[in-house]
N, C-alpha and C positions, 0 to 999 in steps of 0.2 A: 446264399449268407443273408439273413433277412438283417435287415439295416436297425442299429441303436435307435431308443426315441430320442433319444437327448444329440443331440445337433451341438458338433464340437466347430468353432470356423478352421476355414481353411484360408493355405495362403493363394489360393487363388481367386478368393472372393473379393480381391480387391482387384482384381486381374478380370474379372467378370465383370463386374461394376463399370470399371474404364472400358472395355469394349462396346457395353451395354451404351453408351453413351457416345460413342462413335462410328459403329456398325448395325446395319439394319438386322444380319442373323448374324449369334454364336454358335457356331458350333464346340462342344464340351467332348472329346474323345479320351476313353480310357477304359480299363478291362472293366469288365461285369465285379460289381460288387466295391468299388474303388471309393463310391458316393458322389457321382456324379448327377444324378435326379435330386437329391437332396439338398446340394450343393444348389443345383439351378431351380428348385423349390424356393429357395432362401430371397430370392429376386422375380419370380415369376409371378404375374398377376392370375393366370390361368395354365390348364397345363391339359395333356393327354397323354397317353400312357399306354402306345402299340403293342408294347410285349404283351400286355396283360390283360387289356380292354378289345376282346373280340369284336364287339359292335363298330367299335372306332374302326378298325382293320377292315373290316366290310365296308364302312363309309371313305377310310380312304383307299382302301381298293375302286369303289364305283366314283369317288370326286373327292381327290385330295384336298379341294378346297374347304370340305364340307370339316376335316380337322385343324381347319387354320384359322376358322374363325373363333375369337376370341378375343378375352382385355389383355394386353398387349404390356410386358414382355410375355409372350405365351411359351410354354415348353412344350415342344415335342418330343416326348421320351422314345430313343430308339428308333427314330427315322428310318434307320437303315431297314427296317419291317416292310415300308412301303416305298420303296428310292425315289418314284415318281415326284413324290412331297419336294425334295430337295427343286427341279426348276418350277413346281407351281407355287413355292415360297418365294425363290427371286422374282417373280414376276408377280405376285403380291405387294413383294417392298418396291419392286421398281415404279409403280403405283403410287404407293402410299407417300414414299420420299423421307422417311424418318428412320431415324437410329431408334434402337431399343425394340423391335419387333418380334422375331423369334429368339427362343433358346434350343437348339438342336442339341439333343443328346446321344451318343451313341457306343456301343460297346465293340462291335466290328467297322472293321472299313470295307463297303459293299466294292466289289467288283467294279472294275473300270465299265464305263457306260459311254459311246460313243455320243448317244442323244443329252447326256449330263452336261449341262454348261458349267462351264470352269469355277463358278464364283466367285471372278475377281471385281474386287471392287464391293461387293453386298454379304459377303461368310470372313467371318473372325473367327479365326480356329485356337483353341484353347488345348493344351495336353494335360490329364489327370490321372495321377497314379496314387495308389494307396497311400495312408498318411505317413509321416515322417515323424520323429520320435516327438518333436519341437511342437507338431499339432496337435497327438495325443498325448498331452500334456506330461511329457520324459527328459523331456529337456529342461534344462536350468535358463537357454537363453541367451546366456553370458557374452557368446561369442558371434558377433552378427557378419556372416558372410561378404556381405552389400560393406559393412565397415572395413573389411577386409580388402577390399577392393580399392577402397578410398583411404587406404594407409593409417587407417585406423591397430593400435599393436592389440595384443592378445592378453589380456588379463582375468581371467575367470577363478570363480572359487570351486573347490572341490567338487565334482560332478563324479560320483563312488557309483560300480558297478561290476558286480562279481559276473565272474564265467556261469555261474547257475542263473543269473537272472540275464544276461546274454542271452544263453540258450532258452529262454524261457521265452525273450522279444523276437527273438529270432524265428521258434515254432508258431509263436498267436501272429506275428504280424503286423499291416499296419492297417487292414480292412477295419472298416469302421463299425464291422456290426459284432465284432471277437473284440473290441477292448476292454469290456466287461466280462466275458465269459472263463470258464475254468479252461486252463492250458490246454490240458485234453481235448476238450469239447473244441476250441481254436483251431486245434492241430487235425481235428477231424473235419472241421470244413474246408481245410485247406485242402485237404485228401480228397474228399467229395467235390471242391471246384476242378480240381485236374479231372477227377471221371467222369463229371458233366461235360468237360470241355474235349477228352477223349472219346466219349460216344454221343455225345449231340452237335457240340460247336462245330468242330473240325468239319464234320459234312455237310452242316448249316451253310456253311463262309462257301461260295461258289457253285453249291449243290451239285458237289462229288464227293459219292462215297468213299470214306477214308477209314483203314483199318484200324481201329481203336487198340488194340495189341500192340500194332508197330507204334501208336500213339505214343502208349505208355511208356513202351522200353525208347521213346525217343526222350519223354519226360527222364526219365531215368539216368540214361547218358548226360542230358545237358545238367540234371543236378547233381554228377560225380563228375565233370568238370566245369562247375558254375565257376564265374569269377577268373577264366583261362582264356589263351585262346584256341578251342579246342578243332581241329581242322574239321570239314563237312566229312570227309571221309570214313573219320574215327565215329561221326554221330551215325551214319548210315552204317555201318559195320556194327556198329553195337545197336541199334533198330533191328536188324536181321534175323530172323527166328530160324530154327534147324530147319536144315533141307532148301531154307530160302534166304536172297541175297539184295538186299535193297540199296538202290544204284545211290550215286550221289545225288543225280536229278530229282530221282524221288524224295531225297531228303531233303534238296532245298526248298522243294513246295512243299511240303508238311513245313517246314519252319515260315514260309512265306505266309502261309495260313496262321502258325501260330502268331506270326506281327499282327497279321490283320485284327485279331481276334485281342491282340496285346497283352497277349500272355506271356511273351518274352520281348526281350529289348535289349537290340546288340549296344555295346560302349565300341564304338570307333576307335579308330587310331590317329592320334595327333598328328599333325604335318607339321612340325617344327623345322625352322632354317638353323641348320646348325654352323659351328665353326668347322668341325670334325669330317672327315668323309664317309663317317658311319652310314652304314643304311637303312632306312628305315621299314618299318616292320609293320603292314598295312590291316594285319588280321584282325579281326574285332573280338573284345571278350566277350561270353557269353553269361546272359543273366536272366534269370525269371523278373517280372516286374516288382518282382515280392519275396524277398526271400525264405518266407513260409513254405513257398509253392516247392524250391530246392530240396526242404526238408519232409515237406509229404512225402516227395515222386520217392523219399529213400526209407520210408516210413520210420525217418529217426525223428524220435520224440527227444525235447530238451536232456533225459539222462544218458541216452547215445551221446548227444551231440556234446556233454562235458567229460565223454570218455576219448574224445577223439576231437585234440583242438586243433591239429592240425586245418582238417575239415571246418572246425567253428570258424578257423582263422578267414577259409575264404568266403564262408556264409556273412562273417562280419564285413567283409571287404565290399560283398554285397550289397548288403544294408546299406554301409557308407557310401557306397553308388547311389543306392535309393535315393537318400537324403539329400544327397548334393546334387540330385537332377529335382527334385522338388523345388530347395532353396533357391538356386542359381535362374530357374526359368522367369522370375521376376524380375530379375536384371539381364533378360537375354544370355542368360546363359547358357554353355553346351559341357556335357561330359564327358572326355575324351579320357586316352589312355596311353601312354608311351613304351615303346621297345625298340630295341635296332640291336642288329647283327652282332656287338660287339658283349650283348646281355643285359644293357645297362635298360633298366624300366622304369616306369613312375604308376603307380597303380590309377590316380586317377587326376588330369590337368583340366580345367576348371576355365573356358574361354569365355570371354563375349562380347558382343558383337563389333564393338569397339576396339576389337584386339587385346584388351588386357586378359592376362592369363594367371593364374597360380599352379600350384603343382604341390600333392600332395599325396603322401605315404600314408599306409594302412596299417596298422600292428596292434595287435589285441593288449601287447604292454609290456613292461620289462625294461630296465636300464639298456640293457645291452643292445636289444632289439629298437630301442628309440636310437640311440645314437647309431647305430649301423644305419639306420634309415634316414637322419640327416644327413649323413655323411654321403649316402646316394644320391640325396636330392642337391646339395651342392656342388657334386661331381657334375650332376647332369647341367645343373643350371651355368656352370660354368663352361658348356658345351653348346648353349645354344648363343645361337648370334644374336645378339640382342639391339642390334642397330636394326637388323628387317625383323624380329619379332618384339623386341621390346625387355626389359626388366622383369622378370617377376615380380606380380603384385604381394605376393607372400608363399613362400615355400612355408612346410609344416607337416607334421607327423600327428596324424588322427590314430585315438589311442581309446582303449576301452575304457579308461576311468581314469581321475588323478585331477588336478589341476590343470589351467591354462596360462601357459607363460610364454616370454622368449627366450630361448636359450642364448648363451654367449657368441654363437657363431651363425646369430639371427634368425637359425628355425624354428617355427612355432610349434608347441604343443597344445593339441587341442583335443580333449572331451568329448565324444560323440556326442554326451548328454548335452553340451553345451553350446553347441552347433544352433544358430535361431538364420533367420531370414535376413 
């Protein structure tokens, strides 16, 4: 995926600027093509790109200090190509004793190395994902997630979105290079992304060859089960071929590699304190880092997504989780899900570092669906021990389109195209 020539501001811009004022080295981690390099270049005074500059790679292998020389902040793009840079950068900043020295970007987490320093006190980490609807200019920005946690009510103008438009947003994804591309071209780029991952990247990470056919089967299984708590055994069975059986251990190893590449990102279960004796489920929900990859894994173009509203609903939920993760990061928020043994579930729970939390149900739309989701949220909230967990900052149903408002029962209704940081 080639980057677009224009740069649109990203939510992590402010976070990166702040970290550079307080930390000697800032590490931006994220999937390939999510925009790490372009974002880092907005603040870097010099740069070197180890994934494309063969001469720089040779210099780094010979003496990593050679590529660390330059005006600061200096960007070392895809630093994990030469992992020894980590320790050398640490030694340099120990000598300089100033913040804002290096920006390291990486699209895969290197294998654990016992000789690599932890980086404590020198390194600051930022996670970057593909663009949210707000960042790509497709949100009105009428409802601030931060303001919700500060008690501000929900009130926003209509943010219309048709099923056909949603299907195109899913297929296009949040990749910066594809914002202006024809939707068919964007979908093909997502398919090529998966092919590159299966045939090259999964074997590059860790230096162990992995069967690309199995990886593609695993992609398809993850896509069919996106936004669900699909079991590891199911993923292993789906990834097995004629006359062969993938073990749970092998499936787990493949998933670990995809996590290292940041192509997938599980949504962990929320550990709530309950008044009832319900047993919490601990299984995570499965997501690709961007819903376009799920659609691409099944060759599902917009027309096919429009004809299967059940599956489009799951992809819509995955899109909402992607956006909530991006919007919650600046306020130290994480995105969980909730489910107990009584069948009660919540699509997304955003919890901040200070313990405040908000619960969201995700629905394509329709009065009946919104009513049912609101009732479910109220029942869930009544079961939470607010003495130990605190009262929710907001209970809300995130919909495909419409107005943003608060219902008579106190549950907010928020169209996805109104969400903002």
